[in-house]
C-alpha positions, -999 to +999 in steps of 0.1 A: +734-276+814+705-282+817+694-255+784+722-269+768+707-307+769+673-297+754+689-279+735+709-311+721+677-333+721+658-311+690+690-306+674+686-347+674+646-354+671+645-326+642+677-349+624+656-377+637+628-361+612+644-352+591+662-390+579+632-416+580+613-382+559+624-402+531+614-440+540+584-429+563+568-410+525+579-448+502+554-466+528+530-443+511+544-444+471+548-482+475+509-487+490+497-464+459+503-491+425+495-512+444+456-503+456+453-490+413+463-523+395+437-541+415+410-508+401+424-510+360+404-529+339+424-559+318+401-540+287+386-521+279+355-517+250+338-483+235+308-496+211+306-529+223+281-552+203+285-592+223+263-624+212+267-650+230+255-685+220+242-709+240+260-747+240+239-763+218+242-727+192+214-711+198+214-678+200+216-666+244+222-630+241+229-605+237+251-575+245+255-534+233+268-509+252+291-477+253+318-488+273+323-525+288+353-528+308+358-562+321+385-572+351+386-606+345+410-617+379+381-603+403+361-624+377+334-598+364+323-567+333+312-539+340+290-517+309+282-483+306+245-480+298+238-514+284+207-531+265+213-569+271+182-590+250+172-618+259+171-651+238+141-673+253+129-690+215+097-666+220+102-655+251+130-626+248+136-594+266+154-564+263+164-555+298+183-514+302+194-500+318+229-471+333+254-497+346+251-528+345+280-561+361+283-597+345+298-616+370+316-648+358+284-669+379+258-651+345+247-638+374+241-604+356+231-572+383+216-543+362+213-508+383+194-472+375+164-464+353+161-499+342+136-513+324+123-551+311+110-550+282+091-587+269+091-582+231+065-610+229+037-590+202+004-594+222+016-600+256-005-596+286+031-579+304+051-552+283+074-533+307+092-542+338+101-508+354+128-512+383+162-489+408+179-523+400+171-560+384+196-591+395+189-615+362+205-652+365+209-656+328+212-702+331+183-701+346+161-670+337+151-658+370+150-623+371+147-609+409+144-574+426+140-567+464+131-527+450+102-506+439+089-519+413+063-513+384+045-536+359+033-526+331+005-544+300-021-527+281-039-520+301-031-526+336+004-511+358+009-531+392+029-512+413+046-532+443+078-537+461+101-576+453+101-590+421+106-628+410+101-639+375+110-668+354+111-660+319+106-697+301+071-705+319+066-658+324+056-663+354+061-629+382+050-630+412+051-600+434+065-597+471+042-571+480+017-565+457+009-522+463-013-511+440-031-524+409-052-493+382-071-506+358-072-485+328-107-482+311-109-486+277 
């Protein structure tokens, strides 16, 4: 009698698994579309060229990028191969990177081989290179906590961490490593 009970118990278990299998796999299928919906952009632009103006009507910044994805519900736009030109009177800067993220609070995070080029001729500082930079567009403040290389006509400065006020052209290196002056 015990062998018959064991066989019936195994048959009952197999039948229960067979009946519940569609329900268990259906839960996984229902969870997947929700995850995909969060990751889908609301808008995609290819070969983007965008110009933004300040409230007073003056040119604020321009962005060109190979690709831009807008995630409106999440509050940011993601750019691939962006070139960002910040207009600030005579103190204009061009920032380029492999990718960037622009948040609704006008904060731009640039990542991957970031180069900031001073567009003012005869400037003491011509380039800033870093792995990533954070730009507060409204305040015109650029920050980085990573290693940076600052170059000028006859000088190369390396360090870690940077705070640059692009309004006043004051650049502060957090941890200075080395300064090399070129002989002329």
